C-alpha positions as CSV (number, residue, x, y, z in Angstrom):
1,M,81.3,96.4,106.2
2,S,82.5,97.7,109.7
3,N,81.1,100.5,111.6
4,P,84.0,103.2,110.8
5,N,82.6,104.8,114.2
6,S,82.1,101.6,116.4
7,T,85.1,100.6,118.6
8,Y,86.7,97.8,120.3
9,G,84.1,97.0,123.3
10,T,85.2,98.6,126.6
11,F,88.2,100.1,126.9
12,T,90.6,100.1,129.8
13,D,91.7,102.6,132.0
14,E,95.3,102.1,130.2
15,D,93.7,102.7,127.3
16,R,92.1,106.0,128.2
17,A,95.5,106.9,129.7
18,K,97.6,106.0,126.9
19,A,95.0,107.9,124.2
20,E,95.6,110.9,126.6
21,E,99.1,110.8,126.2
22,A,99.5,110.1,122.7
23,K,97.5,113.5,122.4
24,T,100.2,115.5,123.9
25,F,103.1,114.7,120.8
26,P,102.9,117.7,118.4
27,W,101.1,115.7,115.6
28,D,100.8,119.4,113.6
29,A,104.5,120.4,113.6
30,R,105.2,118.7,110.3
31,T,102.6,117.3,107.3
32,K,103.9,114.6,104.7
33,P,105.7,115.3,102.2
34,K,103.8,116.2,98.6
35,E,106.3,113.9,96.6
36,F,108.2,110.5,97.7
37,S,111.8,110.9,97.3
38,P,114.5,108.2,98.6
39,V,116.7,111.2,99.7
40,Q,119.2,109.2,101.4
41,L,120.2,107.1,98.4
42,D,121.9,110.6,97.9
43,L,122.8,111.3,101.3
44,F,124.4,107.8,101.9
45,K,127.3,107.0,103.6
46,P,128.6,102.8,103.3
47,P,128.5,101.1,106.4
48,G,132.4,100.9,107.7
49,G,133.5,103.4,105.2
50,I,135.9,102.2,102.9
51,L,135.6,98.6,104.3
52,S,132.6,98.3,102.6
53,R,134.2,98.7,99.4
54,L,137.1,96.5,100.2
55,L,134.9,93.6,101.2
56,D,131.1,93.2,99.8
57,W,129.7,92.2,103.5
58,W,127.2,94.8,103.3
59,N,125.6,93.7,100.0
60,T,122.1,91.4,100.4
61,R,123.4,89.2,97.9
62,T,126.9,89.0,99.1
63,Y,128.2,85.4,99.3
64,F,130.6,87.1,101.9
65,L,131.5,84.5,104.8
66,C,128.5,82.5,103.3
67,F,130.0,79.1,105.1
68,L,129.0,81.2,108.5
69,N,125.3,81.3,107.5
70,P,123.9,78.1,108.5
71,I,125.6,78.9,112.1
72,L,124.4,82.3,112.3
73,R,120.9,81.1,110.8
74,L,121.2,78.4,114.3
75,I,121.9,81.5,116.6
76,A,119.0,83.4,115.3
77,K,116.5,81.0,115.4
78,H,115.2,81.8,111.9
79,K,114.6,79.0,108.6
80,V,115.4,80.5,105.2
81,I,112.5,80.9,103.1
82,D,111.9,81.7,99.3
83,A,111.0,85.6,99.1
84,D,108.8,85.5,96.5
85,N,106.8,82.3,98.1
86,K,103.3,84.0,99.4
87,E,102.2,80.7,100.6
88,V,104.6,81.0,103.4
89,W,102.8,83.4,105.1
90,K,99.4,82.2,105.3
91,K,99.0,81.2,108.9
92,Q,100.9,84.4,109.9
93,L,97.9,86.2,108.2
94,E,95.2,83.9,109.6
95,N,96.6,84.0,113.2
96,P,97.4,87.9,113.8
97,S,98.7,88.3,117.4
98,N,97.1,91.6,117.3
99,S,93.0,90.8,117.6
100,R,92.4,94.3,117.7
101,C,94.2,95.3,114.5
102,P,92.2,97.0,111.7
103,D,91.3,95.1,109.1
104,S,92.4,98.3,107.3
105,M,96.4,97.9,109.0
106,K,96.8,93.6,108.6
107,G,98.8,92.3,105.7
108,L,102.0,91.1,104.9
109,W,104.6,94.8,104.4
110,W,107.5,95.5,101.7
111,L,109.8,98.1,103.1
112,K,110.8,99.2,99.8
113,Y,113.8,101.5,99.7
114,N,114.8,101.2,102.9
115,H,118.5,99.7,102.5
116,A,119.1,98.1,105.6
117,P,118.9,94.6,105.3
118,E,115.0,93.9,106.4
119,E,112.0,93.1,103.3
120,L,109.1,92.1,104.9
121,V,106.7,92.3,108.3
122,T,103.4,91.8,109.3
123,I,103.9,95.3,111.0
124,F,100.4,95.8,112.6
125,G,98.9,92.7,112.7
126,D,101.8,91.2,115.0
127,A,101.6,95.2,117.3
128,N,100.0,95.6,120.6
129,F,97.8,98.7,120.2
130,I,96.8,100.2,123.4
131,G,94.3,103.0,123.3
132,T,91.1,104.1,122.0
133,F,90.9,103.6,118.3
134,N,88.0,102.8,115.8
135,E,87.6,99.5,114.1
136,D,88.4,100.7,110.7
137,G,91.6,102.3,112.1
138,T,90.8,106.0,110.9
139,D,90.4,107.6,114.7
140,G,91.9,107.4,117.9
141,Y,95.0,107.5,119.8
142,G,97.3,105.3,121.7
143,H,100.6,103.6,121.7
144,W,101.7,100.6,119.7
145,E,104.8,98.2,120.0
146,R,105.5,94.7,118.1
147,P,108.7,92.8,118.8
148,L,111.3,92.6,116.4
149,R,112.1,89.0,116.6
150,H,108.7,87.4,114.6
151,N,107.3,87.6,111.4
152,W,109.9,90.1,110.1
153,T,112.5,88.9,107.2
154,R,115.9,89.5,106.5
155,E,117.9,89.0,104.0
156,N,120.0,85.3,103.7
157,A,123.4,87.2,103.7
158,F,126.2,88.2,106.6
159,F,124.2,91.9,107.4
160,G,120.9,90.6,107.3
161,L,122.0,87.8,109.2
162,V,123.4,89.9,111.8
163,F,120.3,92.1,112.0
164,S,118.2,88.8,112.4
165,I,120.3,87.9,115.6
166,W,120.2,91.4,116.8
167,G,116.4,91.2,116.6
168,N,115.5,88.1,118.0
169,K,116.4,89.8,121.1
170,E,113.3,89.9,123.5
171,T,114.1,93.5,124.2
172,A,114.1,94.6,120.5
173,K,110.9,96.3,119.8
174,A,109.4,98.8,117.5
175,V,107.4,101.1,119.7
176,G,105.9,104.5,119.4
177,R,102.8,106.6,119.9
178,M,99.4,106.7,117.0
179,N,97.1,108.9,115.9
180,L,94.8,107.2,113.7
181,R,92.5,110.3,113.1
182,D,95.3,111.8,111.1
183,G,97.4,108.7,110.1
184,I,100.6,109.3,111.8
185,C,102.4,106.9,114.0
186,T,105.8,107.4,115.8
187,V,108.7,105.2,116.2
188,H,111.0,105.7,118.8
189,G,114.8,105.9,118.7
190,A,117.7,106.6,120.4
191,K,117.6,110.8,118.8
192,G,113.6,110.7,120.5
193,E,110.1,109.8,119.3
194,G,109.7,112.4,117.2
195,I,112.5,111.6,114.8
196,Q,110.6,109.0,113.1
197,I,107.4,109.5,111.6
198,V,105.5,106.9,109.4
199,Y,102.4,108.8,107.3
200,R,99.3,107.2,105.9
201,V,99.4,107.9,102.5
202,N,96.6,105.2,101.8
203,D,95.6,101.7,103.1
204,D,98.2,100.0,101.1
205,E,100.9,102.5,101.6
206,W,102.8,104.4,104.1
207,W,105.4,106.3,103.8
208,K,108.6,106.4,106.8
209,I,109.9,109.4,107.4
210,H,113.5,110.2,109.2
211,Y,114.3,113.9,110.2
212,K,117.5,115.4,111.5
213,S,115.8,116.3,114.9
214,N,112.6,116.3,116.9
215,P,109.7,118.8,116.6
216,G,111.0,122.3,118.5
217,E,114.6,121.8,117.2
218,E,117.2,123.1,114.9
219,G,116.4,120.7,111.4
220,E,112.9,119.8,112.8
221,Q,111.9,119.5,109.0
222,E,115.2,118.1,107.4
223,I,114.4,115.1,106.1
224,E,117.4,112.3,106.2
225,F,116.0,109.2,105.2
226,M,112.4,107.8,103.6
227,Y,111.5,104.9,102.8
228,K,107.7,102.9,101.8
229,W,105.9,100.4,103.8
230,L,103.8,98.5,100.7
231,K,101.2,96.1,101.4
232,V,102.3,93.3,99.1
233,L,99.5,90.6,101.0
234,D,96.6,91.3,102.5
235,K,94.9,89.8,105.5
236,D,93.5,87.2,103.5
237,G,97.1,86.3,101.7
238,E,96.1,87.7,98.4
239,P,98.5,89.8,96.5
240,T,98.0,93.5,96.0
241,E,98.9,95.7,93.3
242,Y,102.4,96.3,94.7
243,W,103.2,92.1,94.8
244,D,104.5,91.6,91.3
245,D,106.6,94.5,91.6
246,Y,108.1,93.3,94.7
247,V,108.5,90.1,93.0
248,S,110.1,91.9,89.7
249,W,113.1,93.5,92.7
250,V,113.7,90.0,94.2
251,K,114.0,88.5,90.7
252,E,115.8,90.9,88.9
253,P,119.9,91.2,89.2
254,L,121.5,94.2,91.2
255,P,120.9,97.8,89.5
256,H,124.7,97.7,89.4
257,R,127.5,95.3,88.7
258,N,130.6,94.7,86.9
259,I,132.6,91.4,86.0
260,F,133.9,90.9,89.5
261,A,130.8,91.3,91.1
262,N,130.4,88.4,93.7
263,W,133.4,86.7,92.8
264,W,136.0,89.0,94.2
265,P,135.4,90.6,97.5
266,S,136.3,94.0,96.6
267,W,134.0,94.5,93.5
268,A,132.2,97.6,95.0
269,L,135.6,99.4,94.3
270,F,134.3,100.7,91.5
271,L,130.6,101.9,92.6
272,K,129.8,105.2,93.2
273,K,128.0,105.3,97.0
274,K,124.5,105.8,95.2
275,Q,125.4,102.7,93.3
276,I,126.2,100.8,96.6
277,A,123.1,102.4,98.3
278,E,120.7,101.5,95.4
279,N,121.8,97.7,95.3
280,M,121.5,97.4,99.3
281,C,118.0,98.2,98.3
282,R,116.9,95.3,96.4
283,P,115.7,91.9,98.2
284,N,117.9,88.4,98.5
285,S,115.8,85.4,96.5
286,K,116.3,84.1,100.1
287,Q,115.3,85.3,103.3
288,V,115.2,84.4,106.7
289,V,112.5,84.9,109.1
290,N,111.4,83.4,113.0
291,F,107.5,83.0,112.2
292,R,105.4,83.6,115.2
293,V,103.0,80.3,114.3
């Protein structure tokens, strides 16, 4: 068993500087919500407005322009995998790029209730941590970042493949500060680094919250978006308690369908906005990924 008070050897001046910088963030401005509630399902505005109802391009399982999929995958440099095949992740989990990542934070994570076409990612195992923190990941501060291009699946459908092309850019990264003492990370966004906050619930579950505003601004406590980071495979590739739930979401039909679904591009005209959002949360049985190793 690791020592919760031990650290990763001698820290550099950069580590100590990033830790001090991270401490300046107003970590106590907000607290983890008492209950999980994916409010975005009720607040959802379909991408493209009426276009999303006339053309089924957003659906995780759409056939829209599917003849272009091989070309889009080639551009993105992604390969197709079975979404419920845990064996394809073995090498990725055995060889995380971040040798300093605490064991409790390694593994494969499912972005449940995220209606962007992204599903599985080795979030922390392929992140770069710059700071001072302990081996258990329960104390310390610093900076973290990871590329979007590697070990991050998207749907094998039009919207997902567009995301995979964008995420394959060298400059595409998830960047933020970390406060492992309180189990909180930030993720920088265009509106500021205080908009997106991720709270640790336990070793296998974090909640990602999108607030309306940064701390100190009007609307700082208002939640616009919330989804879960659930560890579905542990650091050794073994299924966690969330794996079966993930697989059932992969295999089950879309929750909202009609007799026109998928063969008629405008079948979503008969759906409510919340129903479109709930469909967008359902994984495709085929996903695309650019494996790092």
